[in-house]
C-alpha positions, 0 to 999 in steps of 0.5 A, spaced: 838 608 862 834 614 864 828 617 861 828 624 859 822 629 859 822 637 859 819 641 864 813 642 860 811 634 859 813 633 866 809 638 869 803 635 865 804 628 868 805 631 875 798 634 874 795 628 872 798 623 877 798 628 883 793 633 882 798 638 882 797 646 881 799 649 875 804 654 878 810 654 883 810 661 884 804 666 886 804 673 883 800 678 888 795 681 883 788 680 882 783 679 877 783 687 876 791 687 875 791 690 882 797 688 887 805 688 888 806 684 883 811 680 887 812 673 887 812 668 892 815 661 891 809 656 893 810 649 897 811 645 891 817 650 888 823 646 891 819 639 890 818 641 882 826 644 882 828 637 884 824 633 880 827 638 874 834 637 877 834 629 877 830 629 870 824 625 873 828 620 878 826 623 884 818 624 884 
């Protein structure tokens, strides 16, 4: 029997255990709101996507 955890809870646990960044998407925008506003996948995007898809069984 596997355990169930919501994506926010999983992110919190992973951040605490592994010190992962808080976002998997980078938005091209500076603190003044200037930029292209394009979104780019960060390097941890596919890892986090896989963790969610496997319900945390593959960390």
